[in-house]
C-alpha angles and dihedrals in degrees: 000000000000121000112263117252090225125019128179123187131188097344114188126178126182132183099198132315113332093005104104109159099176123043114197096311118187132180144152134212123199125211112279098009134109120230110196116207111197129184143136130249112306094017093119098255096133094048091048091049093052092048094049090049091055092245101113125037114230119232088232137002135046139263117204124189114190087342094307116123104230092206100035108038124099122258095259092056092046092048090053093048099043099081089054093056114056138163140216116202135210101252110056092193098043092050093055122073104239091206094060128078115242094249091060092043092053092046093054096099089055094065112118093015095111096244120145122231095266093051092048092049091050091051090050091050090050093049093048091049090049090060093043098252120137120251092247088064085084091070096053134081124243094254089066091068136073121246093262092048091050090054088052087054089052090050090049089053089052092049100046094084091052094243128197094210135031121192107209113196109196089320097175104029093100093052133087114262095251091050091046090062092051093051094045092050090048090054091050091050091050091049092052093046100040103028093240124172120216137199099203113195120191146142089220113087091190090061093045091048089056093052113029135090090187130020133209117193114213121200127168091345097309132101100236099176135013140166146093109349095235092050096046093047096038097048109016113190103187126069090230091059092046090050092052090050092049089052093059113108115250126220113257115254119247 
């Protein structure tokens, strides 16, 4: 069996005495697959996302990306790994510096990678084209774009370092439904073309069902059910999973 691309073991996160939000959470992600993490408000999704991104140290447990311990490796190892592990956040406007032009925003993950200006500009052009934005988008500021276009800018920034894994934390929840579908389909196209893996975190089971190969259901800081998406959704074992399925809107009868 091949080594997982991302592996988390025994993750615990506490916010003061008696406020444990993650209880020994473990998960794996293989190259090229999407793991959907679904849970309601207060389930621990945001804390788990920050830990998997390498932004918040867990109180216990480990996160390994390509065998590198994100909270135990030296700076050189982390600097080498960082371009391969990228994130897309919920708010496409809040995650982009409004003072910067898009070209500089997208190029941010390339800092310290030893690329000259021409190579960086070429990477930015490639990333913008990959998300179906015109080359002149690089010269504009985030406020000049719609919400869906800003999320495409955020995805371009994640792509520019040619990552193996993108952690997407509620990436379409701030978008209109019609725009959500466009962004989700773009992510699926990029996965097929570039071999990306995703950790896709959401409160919306309908969105996760559209994206994920495997699903992990998070409730009160614990993974209560996990497995192949079709199996979890077709024969849910845990009440939390059944509740999420029952909350999905149904098509009106004719």
